[in-house]
PyMOL Python script that loads the backbone (N, CA, C, O; Angstrom):
from pymol import cmd

cmd.read_pdbstr("""\
ATOM      1  N   UNK A   1     -36.507 -12.585  -0.531  1.00  0.00           N
ATOM      2  CA  UNK A   1     -36.637 -12.420  -1.966  1.00  0.00           C
ATOM      3  C   UNK A   1     -37.751 -11.415  -2.264  1.00  0.00           C
ATOM      4  O   UNK A   1     -38.851 -11.524  -1.722  1.00  0.00           O
ATOM      5  N   UNK A   2     -37.466 -10.439  -3.125  1.00  0.00           N
ATOM      6  CA  UNK A   2     -38.469  -9.430  -3.443  1.00  0.00           C
ATOM      7  C   UNK A   2     -39.364  -9.910  -4.574  1.00  0.00           C
ATOM      8  O   UNK A   2     -38.949 -10.658  -5.459  1.00  0.00           O
ATOM      9  N   UNK A   3     -40.606  -9.451  -4.509  1.00  0.00           N
ATOM     10  CA  UNK A   3     -41.557  -9.795  -5.572  1.00  0.00           C
ATOM     11  C   UNK A   3     -41.251  -8.974  -6.816  1.00  0.00           C
ATOM     12  O   UNK A   3     -40.808  -7.831  -6.710  1.00  0.00           O
ATOM     13  N   UNK A   4     -41.483  -9.546  -7.997  1.00  0.00           N
ATOM     14  CA  UNK A   4     -41.305  -8.750  -9.209  1.00  0.00           C
ATOM     15  C   UNK A   4     -42.343  -7.634  -9.251  1.00  0.00           C
ATOM     16  O   UNK A   4     -43.433  -7.760  -8.692  1.00  0.00           O
ATOM     17  N   UNK A   5     -41.994  -6.563  -9.911  1.00  0.00           N
ATOM     18  CA  UNK A   5     -42.912  -5.433 -10.025  1.00  0.00           C
ATOM     19  C   UNK A   5     -44.162  -5.856 -10.781  1.00  0.00           C
ATOM     20  O   UNK A   5     -44.111  -6.680 -11.694  1.00  0.00           O
ATOM     21  N   UNK A   6     -45.279  -5.275 -10.381  1.00  0.00           N
ATOM     22  CA  UNK A   6     -46.535  -5.555 -11.076  1.00  0.00           C
ATOM     23  C   UNK A   6     -46.453  -4.967 -12.486  1.00  0.00           C
ATOM     24  O   UNK A   6     -45.778  -3.958 -12.694  1.00  0.00           O
ATOM     25  N   UNK A   7     -47.131  -5.583 -13.452  1.00  0.00           N
ATOM     26  CA  UNK A   7     -47.090  -5.055 -14.825  1.00  0.00           C
ATOM     27  C   UNK A   7     -47.452  -3.569 -14.866  1.00  0.00           C
ATOM     28  O   UNK A   7     -48.444  -3.133 -14.281  1.00  0.00           O
ATOM     29  N   UNK A   8     -46.630  -2.821 -15.562  1.00  0.00           N
ATOM     30  CA  UNK A   8     -46.842  -1.386 -15.713  1.00  0.00           C
ATOM     31  C   UNK A   8     -46.125  -0.541 -14.689  1.00  0.00           C
ATOM     32  O   UNK A   8     -46.053   0.679 -14.835  1.00  0.00           O
ATOM     33  N   UNK A   9     -45.588  -1.171 -13.646  1.00  0.00           N
ATOM     34  CA  UNK A   9     -44.934  -0.413 -12.580  1.00  0.00           C
ATOM     35  C   UNK A   9     -43.417  -0.471 -12.644  1.00  0.00           C
ATOM     36  O   UNK A   9     -42.742   0.258 -11.917  1.00  0.00           O
ATOM     37  N   UNK A  10     -42.873  -1.321 -13.494  1.00  0.00           N
ATOM     38  CA  UNK A  10     -41.416  -1.385 -13.607  1.00  0.00           C
ATOM     39  C   UNK A  10     -40.888  -0.396 -14.642  1.00  0.00           C
ATOM     40  O   UNK A  10     -39.679  -0.275 -14.841  1.00  0.00           O
ATOM     41  N   UNK A  11     -41.790   0.294 -15.285  1.00  0.00           N
ATOM     42  CA  UNK A  11     -41.416   1.309 -16.275  1.00  0.00           C
ATOM     43  C   UNK A  11     -41.963   2.640 -15.765  1.00  0.00           C
ATOM     44  O   UNK A  11     -43.039   2.683 -15.170  1.00  0.00           O
ATOM     45  N   UNK A  12     -41.236   3.707 -15.993  1.00  0.00           N
ATOM     46  CA  UNK A  12     -41.614   5.016 -15.476  1.00  0.00           C
ATOM     47  C   UNK A  12     -42.092   5.927 -16.607  1.00  0.00           C
ATOM     48  O   UNK A  12     -41.847   5.658 -17.783  1.00  0.00           O
ATOM     49  N   UNK A  13     -42.766   6.991 -16.238  1.00  0.00           N
ATOM     50  CA  UNK A  13     -43.297   7.928 -17.225  1.00  0.00           C
ATOM     51  C   UNK A  13     -42.193   8.460 -18.148  1.00  0.00           C
ATOM     52  O   UNK A  13     -42.411   8.589 -19.352  1.00  0.00           O
ATOM     53  N   UNK A  14     -41.031   8.763 -17.607  1.00  0.00           N
ATOM     54  CA  UNK A  14     -39.917   9.246 -18.438  1.00  0.00           C
ATOM     55  C   UNK A  14     -39.514   8.192 -19.469  1.00  0.00           C
ATOM     56  O   UNK A  14     -39.107   8.529 -20.580  1.00  0.00           O
ATOM     57  N   UNK A  15     -39.629   6.915 -19.098  1.00  0.00           N
ATOM     58  CA  UNK A  15     -39.328   5.841 -20.053  1.00  0.00           C
ATOM     59  C   UNK A  15     -40.334   5.843 -21.199  1.00  0.00           C
ATOM     60  O   UNK A  15     -39.970   5.618 -22.354  1.00  0.00           O
ATOM     61  N   UNK A  16     -41.594   6.096 -20.877  1.00  0.00           N
ATOM     62  CA  UNK A  16     -42.637   6.133 -21.911  1.00  0.00           C
ATOM     63  C   UNK A  16     -42.312   7.226 -22.929  1.00  0.00           C
ATOM     64  O   UNK A  16     -42.431   7.012 -24.135  1.00  0.00           O
ATOM     65  N   UNK A  17     -41.905   8.385 -22.445  1.00  0.00           N
ATOM     66  CA  UNK A  17     -41.548   9.487 -23.356  1.00  0.00           C
ATOM     67  C   UNK A  17     -40.435   9.046 -24.300  1.00  0.00           C
ATOM     68  O   UNK A  17     -40.472   9.347 -25.493  1.00  0.00           O
ATOM     69  N   UNK A  18     -39.446   8.334 -23.767  1.00  0.00           N
ATOM     70  CA  UNK A  18     -38.324   7.869 -24.583  1.00  0.00           C
ATOM     71  C   UNK A  18     -38.730   6.771 -25.570  1.00  0.00           C
ATOM     72  O   UNK A  18     -38.149   6.665 -26.650  1.00  0.00           O
ATOM     73  N   UNK A  19     -39.721   5.959 -25.204  1.00  0.00           N
ATOM     74  CA  UNK A  19     -40.084   4.785 -26.009  1.00  0.00           C
ATOM     75  C   UNK A  19     -41.271   5.004 -26.934  1.00  0.00           C
ATOM     76  O   UNK A  19     -41.579   4.134 -27.748  1.00  0.00           O
ATOM     77  N   UNK A  20     -41.947   6.148 -26.829  1.00  0.00           N
ATOM     78  CA  UNK A  20     -43.217   6.324 -27.540  1.00  0.00           C
ATOM     79  C   UNK A  20     -43.081   6.168 -29.053  1.00  0.00           C
ATOM     80  O   UNK A  20     -43.952   5.569 -29.684  1.00  0.00           O
ATOM     81  N   UNK A  21     -42.031   6.681 -29.637  1.00  0.00           N
ATOM     82  CA  UNK A  21     -41.864   6.563 -31.093  1.00  0.00           C
ATOM     83  C   UNK A  21     -41.709   5.110 -31.499  1.00  0.00           C
ATOM     84  O   UNK A  21     -42.378   4.646 -32.422  1.00  0.00           O
ATOM     85  N   UNK A  22     -40.833   4.389 -30.815  1.00  0.00           N
ATOM     86  CA  UNK A  22     -40.654   2.969 -31.128  1.00  0.00           C
ATOM     87  C   UNK A  22     -41.940   2.193 -30.879  1.00  0.00           C
ATOM     88  O   UNK A  22     -42.259   1.273 -31.632  1.00  0.00           O
ATOM     89  N   UNK A  23     -42.678   2.547 -29.837  1.00  0.00           N
ATOM     90  CA  UNK A  23     -43.948   1.882 -29.548  1.00  0.00           C
ATOM     91  C   UNK A  23     -44.935   2.096 -30.695  1.00  0.00           C
ATOM     92  O   UNK A  23     -45.551   1.144 -31.174  1.00  0.00           O
ATOM     93  N   UNK A  24     -45.083   3.336 -31.130  1.00  0.00           N
ATOM     94  CA  UNK A  24     -46.023   3.641 -32.208  1.00  0.00           C
ATOM     95  C   UNK A  24     -45.618   3.005 -33.533  1.00  0.00           C
ATOM     96  O   UNK A  24     -46.473   2.700 -34.365  1.00  0.00           O
ATOM     97  N   UNK A  25     -44.323   2.805 -33.729  1.00  0.00           N
ATOM     98  CA  UNK A  25     -43.837   2.185 -34.967  1.00  0.00           C
ATOM     99  C   UNK A  25     -43.773   0.664 -34.870  1.00  0.00           C
ATOM    100  O   UNK A  25     -43.385   0.000 -35.832  1.00  0.00           O
ATOM    101  N   UNK A  26     -44.149   0.105 -33.719  1.00  0.00           N
ATOM    102  CA  UNK A  26     -44.117  -1.340 -33.541  1.00  0.00           C
ATOM    103  C   UNK A  26     -42.714  -1.906 -33.474  1.00  0.00           C
ATOM    104  O   UNK A  26     -42.488  -3.067 -33.816  1.00  0.00           O
ATOM    105  N   UNK A  27     -41.760  -1.078 -33.028  1.00  0.00           N
ATOM    106  CA  UNK A  27     -40.358  -1.481 -33.026  1.00  0.00           C
ATOM    107  C   UNK A  27     -39.876  -2.019 -31.675  1.00  0.00           C
ATOM    108  O   UNK A  27     -38.706  -2.380 -31.543  1.00  0.00           O
ATOM    109  N   UNK A  28     -40.751  -2.078 -30.678  1.00  0.00           N
ATOM    110  CA  UNK A  28     -40.338  -2.591 -29.373  1.00  0.00           C
ATOM    111  C   UNK A  28     -40.450  -4.107 -29.345  1.00  0.00           C
ATOM    112  O   UNK A  28     -41.308  -4.694 -30.006  1.00  0.00           O
ATOM    113  N   UNK A  29     -39.560  -4.739 -28.561  1.00  0.00           N
ATOM    114  CA  UNK A  29     -39.704  -6.183 -28.376  1.00  0.00           C
ATOM    115  C   UNK A  29     -40.993  -6.422 -27.584  1.00  0.00           C
ATOM    116  O   UNK A  29     -41.506  -5.519 -26.923  1.00  0.00           O
ATOM    117  N   UNK A  30     -41.495  -7.633 -27.661  1.00  0.00           N
ATOM    118  CA  UNK A  30     -42.799  -7.948 -27.070  1.00  0.00           C
ATOM    119  C   UNK A  30     -42.880  -7.676 -25.566  1.00  0.00           C
ATOM    120  O   UNK A  30     -43.868  -7.096 -25.118  1.00  0.00           O
ATOM    121  N   UNK A  31     -41.875  -8.074 -24.763  1.00  0.00           N
ATOM    122  CA  UNK A  31     -41.966  -7.779 -23.323  1.00  0.00           C
ATOM    123  C   UNK A  31     -42.001  -6.278 -23.015  1.00  0.00           C
ATOM    124  O   UNK A  31     -42.735  -5.846 -22.125  1.00  0.00           O
ATOM    125  N   UNK A  32     -41.217  -5.491 -23.740  1.00  0.00           N
ATOM    126  CA  UNK A  32     -41.207  -4.044 -23.505  1.00  0.00           C
ATOM    127  C   UNK A  32     -42.529  -3.430 -23.934  1.00  0.00           C
ATOM    128  O   UNK A  32     -43.076  -2.588 -23.222  1.00  0.00           O
ATOM    129  N   UNK A  33     -43.054  -3.836 -25.091  1.00  0.00           N
ATOM    130  CA  UNK A  33     -44.352  -3.329 -25.550  1.00  0.00           C
ATOM    131  C   UNK A  33     -45.445  -3.676 -24.550  1.00  0.00           C
ATOM    132  O   UNK A  33     -46.315  -2.851 -24.276  1.00  0.00           O
ATOM    133  N   UNK A  34     -45.412  -4.885 -24.002  1.00  0.00           N
ATOM    134  CA  UNK A  34     -46.414  -5.292 -23.015  1.00  0.00           C
ATOM    135  C   UNK A  34     -46.307  -4.440 -21.756  1.00  0.00           C
ATOM    136  O   UNK A  34     -47.325  -4.070 -21.171  1.00  0.00           O
ATOM    137  N   UNK A  35     -45.080  -4.124 -21.333  1.00  0.00           N
ATOM    138  CA  UNK A  35     -44.888  -3.293 -20.145  1.00  0.00           C
ATOM    139  C   UNK A  35     -45.373  -1.866 -20.411  1.00  0.00           C
ATOM    140  O   UNK A  35     -45.985  -1.249 -19.539  1.00  0.00           O
ATOM    141  N   UNK A  36     -45.104  -1.340 -21.605  1.00  0.00           N
ATOM    142  CA  UNK A  36     -45.601  -0.007 -21.979  1.00  0.00           C
ATOM    143  C   UNK A  36     -47.120  -0.011 -21.936  1.00  0.00           C
ATOM    144  O   UNK A  36     -47.716   0.901 -21.363  1.00  0.00           O
ATOM    145  N   UNK A  37     -47.757  -1.004 -22.521  1.00  0.00           N
ATOM    146  CA  UNK A  37     -49.217  -1.069 -22.547  1.00  0.00           C
ATOM    147  C   UNK A  37     -49.797  -1.184 -21.137  1.00  0.00           C
ATOM    148  O   UNK A  37     -50.818  -0.567 -20.835  1.00  0.00           O
ATOM    149  N   UNK A  38     -49.153  -1.966 -20.281  1.00  0.00           N
ATOM    150  CA  UNK A  38     -49.620  -2.082 -18.898  1.00  0.00           C
ATOM    151  C   UNK A  38     -49.495  -0.742 -18.183  1.00  0.00           C
ATOM    152  O   UNK A  38     -50.379  -0.365 -17.413  1.00  0.00           O
ATOM    153  N   UNK A  39     -48.399  -0.017 -18.432  1.00  0.00           N
ATOM    154  CA  UNK A  39     -48.220   1.307 -17.819  1.00  0.00           C
ATOM    155  C   UNK A  39     -49.286   2.273 -18.323  1.00  0.00           C
ATOM    156  O   UNK A  39     -49.863   3.027 -17.541  1.00  0.00           O
ATOM    157  N   UNK A  40     -49.547   2.252 -19.627  1.00  0.00           N
ATOM    158  CA  UNK A  40     -50.547   3.139 -20.205  1.00  0.00           C
ATOM    159  C   UNK A  40     -51.930   2.889 -19.604  1.00  0.00           C
ATOM    160  O   UNK A  40     -52.708   3.828 -19.433  1.00  0.00           O
ATOM    161  N   UNK A  41     -52.238   1.640 -19.285  1.00  0.00           N
ATOM    162  CA  UNK A  41     -53.524   1.303 -18.687  1.00  0.00           C
ATOM    163  C   UNK A  41     -53.646   1.863 -17.264  1.00  0.00           C
ATOM    164  O   UNK A  41     -54.753   2.100 -16.779  1.00  0.00           O
ATOM    165  N   UNK A  42     -52.507   2.070 -16.602  1.00  0.00           N
ATOM    166  CA  UNK A  42     -52.496   2.569 -15.227  1.00  0.00           C
ATOM    167  C   UNK A  42     -52.310   4.084 -15.119  1.00  0.00           C
ATOM    168  O   UNK A  42     -52.696   4.686 -14.117  1.00  0.00           O
ATOM    169  N   UNK A  43     -51.726   4.696 -16.138  1.00  0.00           N
ATOM    170  CA  UNK A  43     -51.286   6.095 -16.042  1.00  0.00           C
ATOM    171  C   UNK A  43     -52.030   6.973 -17.048  1.00  0.00           C
ATOM    172  O   UNK A  43     -51.750   6.938 -18.246  1.00  0.00           O
ATOM    173  N   UNK A  44     -52.974   7.752 -16.547  1.00  0.00           N
ATOM    174  CA  UNK A  44     -53.746   8.634 -17.427  1.00  0.00           C
ATOM    175  C   UNK A  44     -52.865   9.657 -18.124  1.00  0.00           C
ATOM    176  O   UNK A  44     -53.115   9.997 -19.280  1.00  0.00           O
ATOM    177  N   UNK A  45     -51.834  10.156 -17.442  1.00  0.00           N
ATOM    178  CA  UNK A  45     -50.954  11.156 -18.049  1.00  0.00           C
ATOM    179  C   UNK A  45     -50.215  10.600 -19.253  1.00  0.00           C
ATOM    180  O   UNK A  45     -50.141  11.256 -20.292  1.00  0.00           O
ATOM    181  N   UNK A  46     -49.666   9.394 -19.126  1.00  0.00           N
ATOM    182  CA  UNK A  46     -48.938   8.784 -20.242  1.00  0.00           C
ATOM    183  C   UNK A  46     -49.891   8.389 -21.366  1.00  0.00           C
ATOM    184  O   UNK A  46     -49.553   8.501 -22.545  1.00  0.00           O
ATOM    185  N   UNK A  47     -51.080   7.928 -20.994  1.00  0.00           N
ATOM    186  CA  UNK A  47     -52.077   7.581 -22.005  1.00  0.00           C
ATOM    187  C   UNK A  47     -52.469   8.826 -22.804  1.00  0.00           C
ATOM    188  O   UNK A  47     -52.609   8.767 -24.026  1.00  0.00           O
ATOM    189  N   UNK A  48     -52.642   9.939 -22.118  1.00  0.00           N
ATOM    190  CA  UNK A  48     -52.958  11.204 -22.792  1.00  0.00           C
ATOM    191  C   UNK A  48     -51.806  11.619 -23.697  1.00  0.00           C
ATOM    192  O   UNK A  48     -52.031  12.056 -24.826  1.00  0.00           O
ATOM    193  N   UNK A  49     -50.571  11.488 -23.211  1.00  0.00           N
ATOM    194  CA  UNK A  49     -49.389  11.825 -24.012  1.00  0.00           C
ATOM    195  C   UNK A  49     -49.350  10.989 -25.289  1.00  0.00           C
ATOM    196  O   UNK A  49     -49.091  11.517 -26.371  1.00  0.00           O
ATOM    197  N   UNK A  50     -49.606   9.683 -25.166  1.00  0.00           N
ATOM    198  CA  UNK A  50     -49.626   8.805 -26.334  1.00  0.00           C
ATOM    199  C   UNK A  50     -50.684   9.265 -27.335  1.00  0.00           C
ATOM    200  O   UNK A  50     -50.428   9.306 -28.539  1.00  0.00           O
ATOM    201  N   UNK A  51     -51.859   9.607 -26.844  1.00  0.00           N
ATOM    202  CA  UNK A  51     -52.925  10.067 -27.744  1.00  0.00           C
ATOM    203  C   UNK A  51     -52.548  11.391 -28.410  1.00  0.00           C
ATOM    204  O   UNK A  51     -52.884  11.611 -29.573  1.00  0.00           O
ATOM    205  N   UNK A  52     -51.858  12.268 -27.691  1.00  0.00           N
ATOM    206  CA  UNK A  52     -51.389  13.524 -28.290  1.00  0.00           C
ATOM    207  C   UNK A  52     -50.385  13.243 -29.396  1.00  0.00           C
ATOM    208  O   UNK A  52     -50.417  13.896 -30.439  1.00  0.00           O
ATOM    209  N   UNK A  53     -49.509  12.296 -29.187  1.00  0.00           N
ATOM    210  CA  UNK A  53     -48.538  11.928 -30.220  1.00  0.00           C
ATOM    211  C   UNK A  53     -49.254  11.348 -31.440  1.00  0.00           C
ATOM    212  O   UNK A  53     -48.912  11.676 -32.576  1.00  0.00           O
ATOM    213  N   UNK A  54     -50.246  10.487 -31.207  1.00  0.00           N
ATOM    214  CA  UNK A  54     -51.015   9.928 -32.331  1.00  0.00           C
ATOM    215  C   UNK A  54     -51.731  11.030 -33.109  1.00  0.00           C
ATOM    216  O   UNK A  54     -51.765  11.003 -34.339  1.00  0.00           O
ATOM    217  N   UNK A  55     -52.297  11.987 -32.399  1.00  0.00           N
ATOM    218  CA  UNK A  55     -52.993  13.091 -33.062  1.00  0.00           C
ATOM    219  C   UNK A  55     -52.011  13.950 -33.857  1.00  0.00           C
ATOM    220  O   UNK A  55     -52.332  14.397 -34.958  1.00  0.00           O
ATOM    221  N   UNK A  56     -50.829  14.183 -33.313  1.00  0.00           N
ATOM    222  CA  UNK A  56     -49.803  14.948 -34.030  1.00  0.00           C
ATOM    223  C   UNK A  56     -49.434  14.241 -35.327  1.00  0.00           C
ATOM    224  O   UNK A  56     -49.311  14.884 -36.370  1.00  0.00           O
ATOM    225  N   UNK A  57     -49.258  12.931 -35.271  1.00  0.00           N
ATOM    226  CA  UNK A  57     -48.919  12.161 -36.468  1.00  0.00           C
ATOM    227  C   UNK A  57     -50.060  12.219 -37.475  1.00  0.00           C
ATOM    228  O   UNK A  57     -49.827  12.390 -38.671  1.00  0.00           O
ATOM    229  N   UNK A  58     -51.307  12.075 -36.989  1.00  0.00           N
ATOM    230  CA  UNK A  58     -52.465  12.151 -37.903  1.00  0.00           C
ATOM    231  C   UNK A  58     -52.542  13.521 -38.575  1.00  0.00           C
ATOM    232  O   UNK A  58     -52.849  13.622 -39.763  1.00  0.00           O
ATOM    233  N   UNK A  59     -52.263  14.567 -37.808  1.00  0.00           N
ATOM    234  CA  UNK A  59     -52.391  15.929 -38.323  1.00  0.00           C
ATOM    235  C   UNK A  59     -51.240  16.312 -39.242  1.00  0.00           C
ATOM    236  O   UNK A  59     -51.457  16.889 -40.307  1.00  0.00           O
ATOM    237  N   UNK A  60     -50.030  15.994 -38.836  1.00  0.00           N
ATOM    238  CA  UNK A  60     -48.850  16.447 -39.570  1.00  0.00           C
ATOM    239  C   UNK A  60     -48.254  15.404 -40.498  1.00  0.00           C
ATOM    240  O   UNK A  60     -47.494  15.742 -41.406  1.00  0.00           O
ATOM    241  N   UNK A  61     -48.586  14.160 -40.283  1.00  0.00           N
ATOM    242  CA  UNK A  61     -47.999  13.108 -41.105  1.00  0.00           C
ATOM    243  C   UNK A  61     -46.601  12.780 -40.621  1.00  0.00           C
ATOM    244  O   UNK A  61     -46.263  12.989 -39.456  1.00  0.00           O
ATOM    245  N   UNK A  62     -45.809  12.271 -41.520  1.00  0.00           N
ATOM    246  CA  UNK A  62     -44.448  11.839 -41.180  1.00  0.00           C
ATOM    247  C   UNK A  62     -43.440  12.612 -42.005  1.00  0.00           C
ATOM    248  O   UNK A  62     -43.714  13.036 -43.128  1.00  0.00           O
ATOM    249  N   UNK A  63     -42.277  12.783 -41.424  1.00  0.00           N
ATOM    250  CA  UNK A  63     -41.158  13.372 -42.142  1.00  0.00           C
ATOM    251  C   UNK A  63     -40.008  12.375 -42.020  1.00  0.00           C
ATOM    252  O   UNK A  63     -39.541  12.087 -40.918  1.00  0.00           O
ATOM    253  N   UNK A  64     -39.567  11.863 -43.131  1.00  0.00           N
ATOM    254  CA  UNK A  64     -38.440  10.931 -43.129  1.00  0.00           C
ATOM    255  C   UNK A  64     -37.142  11.726 -42.965  1.00  0.00           C
ATOM    256  O   UNK A  64     -36.955  12.752 -43.619  1.00  0.00           O
ATOM    257  N   UNK A  65     -36.265  11.262 -42.112  1.00  0.00           N
ATOM    258  CA  UNK A  65     -35.000  11.949 -41.845  1.00  0.00           C
ATOM    259  C   UNK A  65     -34.236  12.177 -43.148  1.00  0.00           C
ATOM    260  O   UNK A  65     -33.619  13.224 -43.343  1.00  0.00           O
ATOM    261  N   UNK A  66     -34.284  11.188 -44.033  1.00  0.00           N
ATOM    262  CA  UNK A  66     -33.550  11.294 -45.295  1.00  0.00           C
ATOM    263  C   UNK A  66     -34.040  12.462 -46.163  1.00  0.00           C
ATOM    264  O   UNK A  66     -33.317  12.927 -47.045  1.00  0.00           O
ATOM    265  N   UNK A  67     -35.262  12.932 -45.914  1.00  0.00           N
ATOM    266  CA  UNK A  67     -35.800  14.030 -46.721  1.00  0.00           C
ATOM    267  C   UNK A  67     -35.367  15.398 -46.200  1.00  0.00           C
ATOM    268  O   UNK A  67     -35.603  16.411 -46.859  1.00  0.00           O
ATOM    269  N   UNK A  68     -34.741  15.440 -45.034  1.00  0.00           N
ATOM    270  CA  UNK A  68     -34.319  16.707 -44.440  1.00  0.00           C
ATOM    271  C   UNK A  68     -32.928  17.099 -44.919  1.00  0.00           C
ATOM    272  O   UNK A  68     -32.081  16.249 -45.193  1.00  0.00           O
ATOM    273  N   UNK A  69     -32.717  18.396 -45.012  1.00  0.00           N
ATOM    274  CA  UNK A  69     -31.381  18.882 -45.350  1.00  0.00           C
ATOM    275  C   UNK A  69     -30.448  18.645 -44.169  1.00  0.00           C
ATOM    276  O   UNK A  69     -30.900  18.452 -43.040  1.00  0.00           O
ATOM    277  N   UNK A  70     -29.148  18.661 -44.435  1.00  0.00           N
ATOM    278  CA  UNK A  70     -28.169  18.504 -43.358  1.00  0.00           C
ATOM    279  C   UNK A  70     -28.354  19.581 -42.302  1.00  0.00           C
ATOM    280  O   UNK A  70     -28.230  19.311 -41.108  1.00  0.00           O
ATOM    281  N   UNK A  71     -28.650  20.808 -42.738  1.00  0.00           N
ATOM    282  CA  UNK A  71     -28.844  21.912 -41.791  1.00  0.00           C
ATOM    283  C   UNK A  71     -30.077  21.668 -40.925  1.00  0.00           C
ATOM    284  O   UNK A  71     -30.049  21.939 -39.725  1.00  0.00           O
ATOM    285  N   UNK A  72     -31.154  21.162 -41.512  1.00  0.00           N
ATOM    286  CA  UNK A  72     -32.364  20.876 -40.738  1.00  0.00           C
ATOM    287  C   UNK A  72     -32.092  19.804 -39.689  1.00  0.00           C
ATOM    288  O   UNK A  72     -32.552  19.924 -38.553  1.00  0.00           O
ATOM    289  N   UNK A  73     -31.358  18.767 -40.048  1.00  0.00           N
ATOM    290  CA  UNK A  73     -31.005  17.714 -39.089  1.00  0.00           C
ATOM    291  C   UNK A  73     -30.166  18.301 -37.960  1.00  0.00           C
ATOM    292  O   UNK A  73     -30.408  18.001 -36.791  1.00  0.00           O
ATOM    293  N   UNK A  74     -29.188  19.129 -38.294  1.00  0.00           N
ATOM    294  CA  UNK A  74     -28.342  19.766 -37.283  1.00  0.00           C
ATOM    295  C   UNK A  74     -29.174  20.640 -36.357  1.00  0.00           C
ATOM    296  O   UNK A  74     -29.025  20.573 -35.137  1.00  0.00           O
ATOM    297  N   UNK A  75     -30.054  21.463 -36.933  1.00  0.00           N
ATOM    298  CA  UNK A  75     -30.885  22.361 -36.130  1.00  0.00           C
ATOM    299  C   UNK A  75     -31.831  21.589 -35.216  1.00  0.00           C
ATOM    300  O   UNK A  75     -31.975  21.931 -34.042  1.00  0.00           O
ATOM    301  N   UNK A  76     -32.473  20.554 -35.744  1.00  0.00           N
ATOM    302  CA  UNK A  76     -33.409  19.770 -34.942  1.00  0.00           C
ATOM    303  C   UNK A  76     -32.693  19.007 -33.838  1.00  0.00           C
ATOM    304  O   UNK A  76     -33.189  18.926 -32.714  1.00  0.00           O
ATOM    305  N   UNK A  77     -31.530  18.448 -34.151  1.00  0.00           N
ATOM    306  CA  UNK A  77     -30.756  17.727 -33.143  1.00  0.00           C
ATOM    307  C   UNK A  77     -30.322  18.668 -32.034  1.00  0.00           C
ATOM    308  O   UNK A  77     -30.396  18.323 -30.855  1.00  0.00           O
ATOM    309  N   UNK A  78     -29.874  19.846 -32.408  1.00  0.00           N
ATOM    310  CA  UNK A  78     -29.455  20.839 -31.423  1.00  0.00           C
ATOM    311  C   UNK A  78     -30.633  21.274 -30.551  1.00  0.00           C
ATOM    312  O   UNK A  78     -30.497  21.391 -29.333  1.00  0.00           O
ATOM    313  N   UNK A  79     -31.780  21.512 -31.171  1.00  0.00           N
ATOM    314  CA  UNK A  79     -32.966  21.914 -30.413  1.00  0.00           C
ATOM    315  C   UNK A  79     -33.370  20.823 -29.435  1.00  0.00           C
ATOM    316  O   UNK A  79     -33.727  21.120 -28.295  1.00  0.00           O
ATOM    317  N   UNK A  80     -33.320  19.577 -29.856  1.00  0.00           N
ATOM    318  CA  UNK A  80     -33.672  18.456 -28.980  1.00  0.00           C
ATOM    319  C   UNK A  80     -32.707  18.368 -27.809  1.00  0.00           C
ATOM    320  O   UNK A  80     -33.130  18.211 -26.664  1.00  0.00           O
ATOM    321  N   UNK A  81     -31.429  18.465 -28.087  1.00  0.00           N
ATOM    322  CA  UNK A  81     -30.437  18.394 -27.007  1.00  0.00           C
ATOM    323  C   UNK A  81     -30.603  19.544 -26.028  1.00  0.00           C
ATOM    324  O   UNK A  81     -30.521  19.344 -24.816  1.00  0.00           O
ATOM    325  N   UNK A  82     -30.833  20.737 -26.537  1.00  0.00           N
ATOM    326  CA  UNK A  82     -31.023  21.891 -25.668  1.00  0.00           C
ATOM    327  C   UNK A  82     -32.290  21.747 -24.837  1.00  0.00           C
ATOM    328  O   UNK A  82     -32.309  22.128 -23.667  1.00  0.00           O
ATOM    329  N   UNK A  83     -33.346  21.203 -25.428  1.00  0.00           N
ATOM    330  CA  UNK A  83     -34.613  21.000 -24.739  1.00  0.00           C
ATOM    331  C   UNK A  83     -34.434  20.054 -23.558  1.00  0.00           C
ATOM    332  O   UNK A  83     -35.008  20.280 -22.493  1.00  0.00           O
ATOM    333  N   UNK A  84     -33.666  19.024 -23.732  1.00  0.00           N
ATOM    334  CA  UNK A  84     -33.454  18.033 -22.689  1.00  0.00           C
ATOM    335  C   UNK A  84     -32.260  18.359 -21.793  1.00  0.00           C
ATOM    336  O   UNK A  84     -31.893  17.554 -20.937  1.00  0.00           O
ATOM    337  N   UNK A  85     -31.653  19.523 -21.982  1.00  0.00           N
ATOM    338  CA  UNK A  85     -30.547  19.925 -21.139  1.00  0.00           C
ATOM    339  C   UNK A  85     -29.274  19.125 -21.367  1.00  0.00           C
ATOM    340  O   UNK A  85     -28.419  19.058 -20.484  1.00  0.00           O
ATOM    341  N   UNK A  86     -29.142  18.521 -22.531  1.00  0.00           N
ATOM    342  CA  UNK A  86     -27.961  17.717 -22.801  1.00  0.00           C
ATOM    343  C   UNK A  86     -26.802  18.538 -23.325  1.00  0.00           C
ATOM    344  O   UNK A  86     -25.665  18.069 -23.373  1.00  0.00           O
ATOM    345  N   UNK A  87     -27.088  19.728 -23.707  1.00  0.00           N
ATOM    346  CA  UNK A  87     -26.060  20.595 -24.264  1.00  0.00           C
ATOM    347  C   UNK A  87     -26.226  21.972 -23.648  1.00  0.00           C
ATOM    348  O   UNK A  87     -27.350  22.459 -23.521  1.00  0.00           O
ATOM    349  N   UNK A  88     -25.141  22.599 -23.267  1.00  0.00           N
ATOM    350  CA  UNK A  88     -25.256  23.931 -22.698  1.00  0.00           C
ATOM    351  C   UNK A  88     -25.495  24.947 -23.806  1.00  0.00           C
ATOM    352  O   UNK A  88     -25.032  24.744 -24.929  1.00  0.00           O
ATOM    353  N   UNK A  89     -26.215  26.051 -23.516  1.00  0.00           N
ATOM    354  CA  UNK A  89     -26.474  27.077 -24.528  1.00  0.00           C
ATOM    355  C   UNK A  89     -25.166  27.621 -25.093  1.00  0.00           C
ATOM    356  O   UNK A  89     -24.171  27.752 -24.380  1.00  0.00           O
ATOM    357  N   UNK A  90     -25.185  27.929 -26.359  1.00  0.00           N
ATOM    358  CA  UNK A  90     -24.015  28.505 -27.013  1.00  0.00           C
ATOM    359  C   UNK A  90     -22.982  27.500 -27.419  1.00  0.00           C
ATOM    360  O   UNK A  90     -21.918  27.872 -27.915  1.00  0.00           O
ATOM    361  N   UNK A  91     -23.259  26.259 -27.226  1.00  0.00           N
ATOM    362  CA  UNK A  91     -22.289  25.208 -27.590  1.00  0.00           C
ATOM    363  C   UNK A  91     -22.402  24.843 -29.042  1.00  0.00           C
ATOM    364  O   UNK A  91     -21.666  23.980 -29.521  1.00  0.00           O
TER     365      UNK A  91
END
""", "prot")
cmd.dss("prot")
cmd.show_as("cartoon", "prot")
cmd.util.cbc("prot")
cmd.orient("prot")
C-alpha cells in the first residue's frame, strides 16, 4: 500500500496556474484550497506567481466579463487559447 502524498505535493505548479483565480476568489472547496496553500508554502515559484497575480489585481482592479463587448471576449478567448497552444494559428 502506498502512502498518501504529503500536503502540497499532490498538486503541481501547472495546477496552481489553473486554480489561482478560483483560489483568490475563495471559490475552491476546502480540501483543494488547503492543498494549494500547502503547495504555496513549499514552492517559492508558485508563491511568487500568486503574489504577482495579487499585485496585478491591486494595480488594475477587476474587469467583469459582462462589461466586455462580444468582440473583446472573442479576442481574449482566442489570445488565451493561442497562448496555451490549444488552437493552431490562423484558426
